[in-house]
C-alpha positions as a Markdown table, in Angstrom:
| # | Residue | x | y | z |
|---|---|---|---|---|
| 1 | Met | 0.0 | 0.0 | 0.0 |
| 2 | Gln | 1.5 | 3.3 | -1.1 |
| 3 | Thr | 1.3 | 6.2 | 1.3 |
| 4 | Asp | 1.7 | 9.9 | 0.8 |
| 5 | Ala | 2.3 | 13.0 | 2.9 |
| 6 | Thr | -0.6 | 15.0 | 1.5 |
| 7 | Pro | -2.4 | 16.9 | 4.3 |
| 8 | Thr | -5.6 | 15.2 | 5.4 |
| 9 | Ser | -7.7 | 18.3 | 4.6 |
| 10 | Gln | -6.5 | 18.1 | 1.0 |
| 11 | Ile | -7.1 | 14.3 | 0.6 |
| 12 | His | -10.6 | 14.4 | 2.0 |
| 13 | Pro | -12.1 | 17.6 | 3.2 |
| 14 | Gly | -14.7 | 17.1 | 5.9 |
| 15 | Trp | -13.3 | 13.9 | 7.1 |
| 16 | Pro | -14.5 | 14.4 | 10.7 |
| 17 | Ala | -18.1 | 14.6 | 9.5 |
| 18 | Arg | -17.5 | 11.4 | 7.4 |
| 19 | Leu | -16.2 | 9.6 | 10.4 |
| 20 | Val | -19.2 | 10.6 | 12.5 |
| 21 | Arg | -21.6 | 9.5 | 9.7 |
| 22 | Ala | -19.8 | 6.2 | 9.2 |
| 23 | Gly | -19.8 | 5.4 | 12.9 |
| 24 | Val | -23.5 | 6.3 | 13.4 |
| 25 | Val | -24.8 | 4.7 | 10.2 |
| 26 | Thr | -22.7 | 1.5 | 10.9 |
| 27 | Gly | -23.9 | 1.3 | 14.5 |
| 28 | Val | -27.5 | 1.7 | 13.5 |
| 29 | Leu | -27.4 | -0.7 | 10.5 |
| 30 | Asp | -25.5 | -3.4 | 12.4 |
| 31 | Gly | -27.6 | -2.9 | 15.5 |
| 32 | Leu | -30.8 | -3.4 | 13.4 |
| 33 | Phe | -29.3 | -6.4 | 11.6 |
| 34 | Ser | -28.3 | -8.0 | 14.9 |
| 35 | Ser | -31.6 | -7.2 | 16.5 |
| 36 | Val | -33.6 | -8.7 | 13.7 |
| 37 | Leu | -31.5 | -11.9 | 13.9 |
| 38 | Ser | -31.9 | -12.0 | 17.7 |
| 39 | Val | -35.6 | -11.6 | 17.7 |
| 40 | Ala | -36.8 | -13.2 | 14.4 |
| 41 | Phe | -34.3 | -16.1 | 14.1 |
| 42 | Tyr | -32.8 | -16.7 | 17.5 |
| 43 | His | -36.0 | -16.2 | 19.5 |
| 44 | Ser | -34.3 | -13.8 | 21.9 |
| 45 | Thr | -34.7 | -10.1 | 22.7 |
| 46 | Val | -32.9 | -6.9 | 21.8 |
| 47 | Ala | -32.2 | -6.3 | 25.4 |
| 48 | Arg | -30.6 | -9.8 | 25.7 |
| 49 | Leu | -28.5 | -9.1 | 22.6 |
| 50 | Phe | -27.0 | -5.9 | 24.1 |
| 51 | Gln | -26.6 | -7.4 | 27.5 |
| 52 | Gly | -24.6 | -10.1 | 25.8 |
| 53 | Val | -22.4 | -7.4 | 24.3 |
| 54 | Ala | -21.9 | -5.8 | 27.7 |
| 55 | Ser | -21.1 | -9.2 | 29.2 |
| 56 | Thr | -17.7 | -9.2 | 27.4 |
| 57 | Leu | -16.7 | -6.4 | 29.8 |
| 58 | Leu | -19.0 | -6.7 | 32.7 |
| 59 | Gly | -19.1 | -10.4 | 33.0 |
| 60 | Pro | -21.9 | -12.9 | 32.8 |
| 61 | Thr | -24.1 | -11.0 | 35.4 |
| 62 | Ala | -24.8 | -8.5 | 32.6 |
| 63 | Ile | -27.1 | -11.0 | 30.9 |
| 64 | Gly | -30.5 | -10.6 | 32.4 |
| 65 | Gly | -29.3 | -7.6 | 34.4 |
| 66 | Gly | -31.9 | -5.2 | 33.0 |
| 67 | Ala | -31.6 | -1.9 | 31.2 |
| 68 | Arg | -28.2 | -0.7 | 32.6 |
| 69 | Pro | -26.1 | -3.5 | 31.0 |
| 70 | Ala | -28.2 | -3.3 | 27.8 |
| 71 | Ile | -27.4 | 0.4 | 27.6 |
| 72 | Val | -23.7 | -0.3 | 28.3 |
| 73 | Gly | -23.9 | -2.9 | 25.4 |
| 74 | Val | -25.4 | -0.3 | 23.0 |
| 75 | Ala | -22.6 | 2.1 | 24.0 |
| 76 | Met | -20.0 | -0.6 | 23.4 |
| 77 | His | -21.6 | -1.5 | 20.1 |
| 78 | Phe | -21.3 | 2.1 | 18.9 |
| 79 | Ala | -17.8 | 2.5 | 20.2 |
| 80 | Val | -16.8 | -0.5 | 18.1 |
| 81 | Ala | -18.5 | 0.9 | 15.0 |
| 82 | Phe | -16.6 | 4.2 | 15.5 |
| 83 | Gly | -13.4 | 2.3 | 16.2 |
| 84 | Trp | -13.5 | 0.3 | 12.9 |
| 85 | Ser | -14.6 | 3.4 | 11.1 |
| 86 | Ala | -11.6 | 5.3 | 12.4 |
| 87 | Val | -9.3 | 2.4 | 11.4 |
| 88 | Phe | -10.7 | 2.5 | 7.9 |
| 89 | Leu | -10.4 | 6.3 | 7.8 |
| 90 | Ala | -6.7 | 6.1 | 8.7 |
| 91 | Leu | -6.1 | 3.5 | 6.0 |
| 92 | Tyr | -8.0 | 5.7 | 3.5 |
| 93 | Leu | -6.1 | 8.8 | 4.4 |
| 94 | Thr | -2.7 | 7.1 | 4.2 |
| 95 | Ser | -3.1 | 5.0 | 1.1 |
| 96 | Arg | -3.2 | 6.5 | -2.3 |
| 97 | Ala | -3.8 | 3.0 | -3.8 |
| 98 | Leu | -6.9 | 2.4 | -1.6 |
| 99 | Arg | -8.3 | 5.8 | -2.5 |
| 100 | Ala | -7.8 | 5.0 | -6.2 |
| 101 | Leu | -9.6 | 1.7 | -5.8 |
| 102 | Leu | -12.5 | 3.4 | -4.1 |
| 103 | Thr | -13.3 | 5.6 | -7.0 |
| 104 | Ser | -15.7 | 3.1 | -8.5 |
| 105 | Asn | -18.7 | 1.2 | -7.1 |
| 106 | Pro | -17.2 | -2.2 | -7.8 |
| 107 | Gly | -14.1 | -1.0 | -5.9 |
| 108 | Val | -16.2 | 0.0 | -2.9 |
| 109 | Leu | -17.9 | -3.4 | -2.9 |
| 110 | Ala | -14.6 | -5.3 | -3.2 |
| 111 | Val | -13.0 | -3.4 | -0.4 |
| 112 | Ala | -16.1 | -3.7 | 1.8 |
| 113 | Ser | -16.1 | -7.5 | 1.1 |
| 114 | Val | -12.6 | -7.8 | 2.4 |
| 115 | Tyr | -12.9 | -5.3 | 5.2 |
| 116 | Gly | -16.1 | -6.8 | 6.5 |
| 117 | Ala | -14.5 | -10.3 | 6.7 |
| 118 | Val | -11.4 | -8.8 | 8.4 |
| 119 | Ile | -13.6 | -7.0 | 11.0 |
| 120 | Trp | -15.5 | -10.1 | 11.9 |
| 121 | Leu | -12.4 | -12.4 | 11.9 |
| 122 | Val | -10.5 | -10.0 | 14.2 |
| 123 | Met | -13.5 | -9.5 | 16.5 |
| 124 | Ser | -14.6 | -13.1 | 16.7 |
| 125 | Leu | -11.2 | -14.8 | 16.7 |
| 126 | Val | -9.1 | -12.2 | 18.7 |
| 127 | Val | -11.0 | -9.5 | 20.6 |
| 128 | Ile | -14.0 | -11.4 | 21.9 |
| 129 | Pro | -11.9 | -14.5 | 22.9 |
| 130 | Leu | -9.4 | -12.3 | 24.7 |
| 131 | Leu | -12.2 | -10.7 | 26.7 |
| 132 | Leu | -14.1 | -13.9 | 27.4 |
| 133 | His | -11.0 | -16.1 | 27.9 |
| 134 | Arg | -12.4 | -18.7 | 25.6 |
| 135 | Pro | -12.4 | -19.4 | 21.9 |
| 136 | Ser | -15.3 | -18.5 | 19.7 |
| 137 | Ala | -17.5 | -21.4 | 18.5 |
| 138 | Ile | -17.6 | -21.6 | 14.7 |
| 139 | Thr | -21.3 | -22.3 | 14.1 |
| 140 | Val | -24.0 | -21.3 | 11.6 |
| 141 | Arg | -24.5 | -18.1 | 13.6 |
| 142 | Trp | -20.8 | -17.3 | 13.2 |
| 143 | Trp | -21.0 | -17.7 | 9.4 |
| 144 | Val | -24.1 | -15.5 | 9.3 |
| 145 | Gln | -22.2 | -12.8 | 11.1 |
| 146 | Leu | -19.2 | -13.2 | 8.8 |
| 147 | Ile | -21.5 | -12.7 | 5.7 |
| 148 | Gly | -23.5 | -10.0 | 7.4 |
| 149 | His | -20.5 | -7.9 | 8.3 |
| 150 | Val | -20.0 | -7.1 | 4.6 |
| 151 | Pro | -23.3 | -5.2 | 3.9 |
| 152 | Phe | -24.2 | -4.1 | 7.5 |
| 153 | Val | -20.8 | -3.1 | 8.8 |
| 154 | Ala | -18.1 | -2.7 | 6.2 |
| 155 | Leu | -20.2 | -1.3 | 3.3 |
| 156 | Pro | -21.5 | 1.7 | 5.3 |
| 157 | Ile | -18.0 | 2.4 | 6.6 |
| 158 | Val | -16.3 | 2.2 | 3.2 |
| 159 | Ala | -19.1 | 4.1 | 1.4 |
| 160 | Met | -19.2 | 6.9 | 4.0 |
| 161 | Ile | -15.5 | 7.4 | 4.3 |
| 162 | Ser | -14.8 | 7.2 | 0.6 |
| 163 | Ala | -17.8 | 9.2 | -0.7 |
| 164 | Arg | -17.0 | 12.4 | -2.6 |
| 165 | Pro | -17.3 | 15.3 | -0.3 |
| 166 | Arg | -20.3 | 17.6 | -0.5 |
| 167 | Arg | -19.9 | 21.4 | -0.4 |
| 168 | Ser | -20.7 | 21.6 | 3.3 |
| 169 | Asp | -18.0 | 18.9 | 4.0 |
| 170 | Ala | -15.4 | 20.7 | 1.9 |
| 171 | Ala | -16.1 | 24.0 | 3.6 |
| 172 | Ala | -15.8 | 22.3 | 7.1 |
| 173 | Gly | -12.5 | 20.5 | 6.2 |
């Protein structure tokens, strides 16, 4: 990956707004995707979903612990969405080759396909096992998440970060 020393404001004016949009849109879309899976397919609840997220930091007592751990789980969910958005923004700002690839819709889809898989593999095989002190189970649900991370996590990140700036973004940058 080729890098350059062009100032951030010249590469992508309005990048702070793009980061915020990427984090918010990704958090909402992935939250909706996970919520639908939890309720419609796994016969659980949205509260239980986010209590499960919180349990990676708070421990197993978060599950069934009411609204507080669910709110912590939602906050963690959005923090992760912003974190992966920031990682991609850093890659985008430092790689001329990546920026060139993202000038077409097929390029955006290709990058999102790879980035979505990378996000899920890192989260499920490194981050979550480190927090829970046990390996992830590779089940049908794991594969659903791997596939779902492309359209519901990586695509909004890649699309929001690489989108051509609007006038208001360029003026803010």
